[in-house]
C-alpha positions as CSV (number, residue, x, y, z in Angstrom):
1,M,10.5,-62.7,-194.3
2,R,7.3,-64.0,-196.0
3,G,3.9,-63.1,-194.8
4,T,1.5,-66.1,-194.0
5,D,-1.7,-64.3,-194.9
6,K,-2.9,-62.2,-197.8
7,P,-2.9,-58.5,-196.7
8,S,-6.3,-56.9,-196.3
9,G,-7.6,-55.1,-199.4
10,V,-5.1,-56.2,-202.0
11,F,-5.3,-58.4,-205.1
12,K,-3.9,-61.9,-205.2
13,D,-0.9,-60.9,-207.3
14,E,0.2,-58.4,-204.5
15,S,0.8,-61.1,-201.9
16,P,2.3,-62.7,-199.9
17,E,4.3,-59.9,-198.2
18,K,8.1,-60.4,-198.0
19,M,11.0,-58.5,-196.6
20,I,13.1,-57.4,-199.6
21,Y,16.5,-55.8,-199.7
22,V,17.0,-53.2,-202.3
23,S,20.5,-51.7,-202.9
24,A,20.9,-47.9,-202.9
25,Y,19.7,-46.3,-206.1
26,Y,18.5,-43.0,-207.5
27,I,14.9,-42.5,-208.9
28,D,13.6,-39.4,-210.6
29,K,11.7,-37.1,-208.3
30,Y,9.2,-36.4,-211.1
31,E,7.7,-38.3,-214.0
32,V,9.4,-37.5,-217.4
33,S,7.7,-34.4,-218.7
34,N,6.8,-33.4,-222.3
35,A,9.6,-30.8,-222.2
36,Q,12.2,-33.4,-221.3
37,Y,10.9,-35.8,-224.0
38,T,11.0,-32.9,-226.5
39,E,14.8,-32.6,-225.8
40,F,15.1,-36.3,-226.4
41,I,13.3,-36.1,-229.7
42,K,15.4,-33.1,-230.9
43,A,18.6,-34.8,-230.0
44,T,17.9,-38.2,-231.5
45,D,15.2,-37.7,-234.1
46,Y,13.1,-40.2,-232.3
47,P,9.4,-40.4,-233.3
48,A,6.9,-38.4,-231.2
49,P,4.7,-40.5,-228.9
50,A,1.0,-41.0,-229.4
51,Y,-1.3,-38.1,-228.5
52,W,1.6,-35.6,-228.8
53,D,-0.8,-33.0,-230.2
54,H,-3.6,-33.6,-227.7
55,H,-4.2,-30.2,-226.1
56,Q,-5.1,-31.7,-222.7
57,L,-2.0,-33.8,-222.6
58,N,0.9,-31.8,-224.3
59,G,1.7,-29.0,-221.9
60,P,5.5,-28.8,-221.3
61,D,5.2,-29.6,-217.6
62,Q,2.7,-32.4,-218.0
63,P,4.0,-36.0,-218.0
64,V,4.7,-37.5,-221.4
65,T,2.1,-40.1,-222.2
66,G,1.3,-42.4,-225.1
67,V,4.7,-44.1,-224.8
68,N,5.2,-47.8,-224.9
69,W,7.7,-49.7,-222.9
70,Y,10.4,-49.6,-225.6
71,D,10.0,-45.8,-225.9
72,A,10.4,-45.4,-222.1
73,N,13.4,-47.7,-222.0
74,T,15.1,-46.0,-225.0
75,Y,14.6,-42.5,-223.3
76,C,16.1,-43.7,-220.0
77,H,19.1,-45.2,-221.7
78,W,19.6,-42.0,-223.7
79,A,19.5,-40.1,-220.4
80,N,22.2,-42.4,-219.0
81,K,19.6,-44.0,-216.7
82,R,17.2,-47.0,-216.8
83,L,13.7,-47.9,-215.9
84,P,13.3,-48.7,-212.2
85,T,12.7,-52.3,-211.1
86,E,9.3,-53.0,-209.7
87,A,10.8,-53.4,-206.2
88,E,12.6,-50.0,-206.5
89,W,9.4,-48.3,-207.6
90,E,7.5,-49.8,-204.7
91,K,10.1,-48.8,-202.2
92,A,10.1,-45.2,-203.4
93,A,6.3,-45.1,-203.2
94,R,5.8,-46.9,-199.9
95,G,8.7,-45.6,-197.8
96,P,10.1,-47.4,-194.8
97,A,6.7,-47.7,-193.1
98,G,5.2,-49.5,-196.0
99,L,2.3,-47.1,-196.6
100,K,-0.8,-47.9,-198.6
101,Y,-0.6,-44.6,-200.5
102,P,2.5,-42.4,-201.0
103,W,1.2,-39.9,-198.4
104,G,-0.2,-42.3,-195.8
105,N,-2.8,-45.0,-195.2
106,E,-6.0,-43.1,-196.0
107,L,-7.4,-42.5,-199.4
108,D,-7.5,-38.7,-200.2
109,Y,-8.8,-37.5,-203.6
110,S,-7.1,-34.1,-203.1
111,K,-3.6,-35.6,-203.0
112,A,-3.4,-37.2,-206.5
113,N,-4.9,-37.1,-209.9
114,F,-7.1,-40.2,-210.6
115,A,-10.6,-41.5,-211.1
116,K,-11.4,-39.8,-214.4
117,G,-11.2,-36.2,-213.2
118,K,-12.9,-36.7,-209.9
119,T,-10.3,-34.3,-208.5
120,G,-11.8,-31.5,-210.8
121,Q,-8.7,-30.5,-212.8
122,K,-9.2,-28.9,-216.2
123,H,-6.6,-31.0,-218.0
124,I,-6.4,-34.8,-218.1
125,T,-3.0,-34.9,-216.6
126,V,-1.5,-32.4,-214.2
127,S,2.1,-31.1,-214.1
128,V,4.8,-33.4,-212.9
129,N,5.3,-31.3,-209.8
130,A,1.6,-31.1,-208.8
131,H,0.3,-32.4,-205.6
132,P,3.3,-31.9,-203.3
133,E,1.1,-32.8,-200.4
134,G,0.8,-36.3,-202.0
135,K,4.5,-37.0,-202.5
136,S,6.1,-40.1,-200.9
137,Y,8.2,-40.3,-197.8
138,Y,11.3,-40.0,-200.1
139,G,9.9,-36.9,-201.8
140,V,8.9,-38.5,-205.0
141,Y,5.9,-36.9,-206.8
142,N,2.8,-38.4,-208.4
143,M,3.5,-42.1,-207.6
144,A,-0.3,-42.3,-207.3
145,G,-2.3,-41.3,-210.4
146,N,-1.5,-39.0,-213.3
147,V,0.0,-41.6,-215.5
148,F,0.7,-45.3,-215.1
149,E,4.5,-45.8,-215.0
150,W,6.4,-48.5,-216.9
151,V,9.0,-50.4,-214.9
152,Q,11.7,-52.9,-216.0
153,D,10.0,-56.2,-214.9
154,W,8.1,-58.7,-216.9
155,Y,4.7,-59.5,-215.3
156,D,3.9,-62.8,-213.6
157,P,0.8,-62.8,-211.3
158,N,2.4,-65.5,-209.2
159,Y,5.9,-64.0,-208.9
160,Y,5.5,-62.9,-205.3
161,E,4.4,-66.3,-204.3
162,T,7.0,-68.4,-206.3
163,S,10.1,-66.2,-206.3
164,T,12.8,-66.9,-203.7
165,V,14.8,-63.8,-204.6
166,T,15.0,-61.4,-201.6
167,K,17.8,-59.1,-202.7
168,N,17.2,-56.7,-205.7
169,P,14.5,-58.8,-207.4
170,K,14.1,-58.0,-211.1
171,G,11.0,-60.0,-211.9
172,P,10.6,-63.3,-213.8
173,W,12.8,-64.1,-216.7
174,M,11.2,-64.1,-220.1
175,D,9.8,-67.5,-220.8
176,E,8.0,-67.9,-224.1
177,D,6.5,-71.3,-223.3
178,S,5.1,-70.8,-219.8
179,G,1.8,-69.3,-218.8
180,A,-0.2,-68.1,-215.9
181,E,-3.9,-68.5,-215.4
182,E,-6.2,-67.2,-212.7
183,A,-10.0,-67.1,-212.2
184,G,-11.3,-63.9,-213.7
185,K,-8.1,-63.1,-215.7
186,T,-7.2,-63.6,-219.3
187,R,-4.6,-66.3,-219.7
188,L,-1.2,-64.4,-219.9
189,A,2.0,-65.8,-221.1
190,V,4.7,-65.0,-218.5
191,G,7.2,-62.7,-220.1
192,K,4.7,-61.3,-222.6
193,K,3.6,-58.3,-220.5
194,R,5.5,-55.7,-218.6
195,V,4.5,-54.3,-215.2
196,I,3.0,-50.8,-214.9
197,R,2.6,-49.1,-211.5
198,G,0.8,-46.2,-209.8
199,G,-2.5,-45.8,-211.6
200,S,-3.4,-42.9,-213.8
201,W,-5.9,-40.0,-214.2
202,F,-8.2,-42.6,-215.9
203,A,-7.8,-45.3,-213.2
204,P,-10.1,-46.0,-210.2
205,A,-9.0,-45.6,-206.6
206,Q,-8.1,-49.3,-206.3
207,S,-5.3,-48.7,-208.8
208,V,-3.4,-46.0,-206.9
209,T,-2.3,-48.0,-203.9
210,T,1.5,-48.4,-203.6
211,T,1.2,-52.2,-203.9
212,H,-1.2,-52.4,-206.9
213,R,0.3,-54.3,-209.8
214,F,-1.0,-54.0,-213.3
215,W,0.4,-55.1,-216.7
216,N,0.4,-54.1,-220.3
217,D,1.8,-55.3,-223.6
218,P,5.2,-53.5,-224.0
219,M,4.1,-52.4,-227.5
220,N,1.0,-50.7,-226.2
221,N,0.8,-46.9,-225.9
222,S,-2.9,-46.8,-225.1
223,Y,-4.7,-43.5,-224.4
224,G,-7.2,-45.1,-222.0
225,V,-4.5,-46.6,-219.8
226,G,-2.4,-43.4,-219.6
227,L,1.2,-44.7,-220.0
228,G,4.2,-42.7,-218.9
229,F,7.3,-43.3,-216.8
230,R,10.2,-42.0,-214.7
231,C,13.8,-43.2,-214.7
232,A,16.2,-44.5,-212.1
233,R,19.9,-45.3,-212.0
234,D,22.4,-47.1,-209.9
235,V,24.6,-45.2,-207.5
236,E,27.8,-44.7,-209.4
237,T,30.7,-42.5,-208.4
238,D,33.3,-43.3,-211.0
239,S,34.5,-40.7,-213.5
240,S,33.3,-42.6,-216.6
241,M,29.7,-42.4,-215.4
242,R,30.0,-38.7,-214.7
243,A,31.6,-38.2,-218.1
244,R,28.7,-39.9,-219.8
245,S,26.3,-37.7,-218.0
246,F,28.1,-34.6,-219.3
247,Y,28.2,-36.1,-222.8
248,M,24.4,-36.7,-222.7
249,D,23.8,-33.2,-221.5
250,A,26.0,-31.9,-224.4
251,L,23.7,-33.8,-226.9
252,V,20.6,-32.3,-225.3
253,Q,22.0,-28.7,-225.4
254,M,23.2,-29.2,-229.0
255,G,19.7,-30.4,-230.0
256,A,18.3,-27.2,-228.5
257,Q,21.0,-25.2,-230.4
258,K,22.5,-24.0,-227.2
259,Y,26.0,-24.5,-228.4
260,K,27.9,-22.7,-225.7
261,R,26.2,-24.9,-223.0
262,A,26.9,-27.9,-225.1
263,M,30.6,-27.0,-225.4
264,S,30.8,-26.5,-221.7
265,S,29.3,-29.9,-221.0
266,I,31.5,-31.8,-223.5
267,K,34.6,-30.2,-222.1
268,E,33.7,-31.5,-218.7
269,A,33.1,-35.0,-220.2
270,I,36.6,-34.9,-221.8
271,K,38.1,-33.9,-218.5
272,D,36.8,-37.1,-216.9
273,D,37.5,-39.3,-219.9
274,P,40.3,-37.6,-221.9
275,D,40.9,-40.5,-224.3
276,N,37.3,-40.9,-225.4
277,K,37.2,-40.4,-229.2
278,E,33.4,-40.1,-229.3
279,Y,33.5,-37.1,-226.9
280,K,36.3,-35.5,-228.9
281,A,34.4,-35.9,-232.1
282,L,31.3,-34.4,-230.6
283,K,33.3,-31.4,-229.4
284,E,34.4,-30.7,-233.0
285,I,30.8,-31.0,-234.2
286,I,29.6,-28.5,-231.6
287,R,32.5,-26.2,-232.5
288,E,31.5,-26.2,-236.2
289,K,27.8,-25.9,-235.7
290,G,28.1,-23.2,-233.1
291,Q,31.0,-21.4,-234.8
292,L,32.8,-21.3,-231.5
């Protein structure tokens, strides 16, 4: 169902309203933390993000920031997940009632970290499990403020108006030759920017609504914007997906030199996928390194 009027208090690219069907999926309860990203770096030798040594940003429980879209996408795939679509992100933030903020319809500075420290915290970002009173209907934390979150979709300011997709939308296809132009906006080539959602510690109150859409170059890792992410994944019950999860955990544990835990995980992976040569090879590597 498409709304006929622009909703009050939203920007043009947030309207018109539509009824959208989103299939069942999982989304991370928390933004990806520095501790989690550290495990990824250890396991893959991936470069550290920008501002990794910033003392107000690098606490283990704070969200990783200074990541571009490709960094976020690579991490999610390594973790056997993916970035959420824009529609999935918004559903997790708004809940079934379509709330303006994750916690309700009234702005409350005490329930999120935004507006350049107006909430009074000592650090720039707060821990990923901070502000439980501001979590969404589905129990997802910090979907307003802390760090802007990358999602899968390319950005098109007219996508809501022109798209006819009402089931599991994934944003516009990349189109190198098309463009979008609006009064007061820089001309943007559709498919050149990725969507970011949720606002950040740096962003004003207008940016932390559940419908606010913003964009950034996928190569950008800007400090001033505050770029982080959380992952999602499809609902899968087959043994190959479960085996892959155990395999990825084995890599994480091996990177942390926790070889007994790594061995336990890889054995579970092999139980679910006994003919997988990759899993068997990793088991031997873990055995040799851990002298098990």
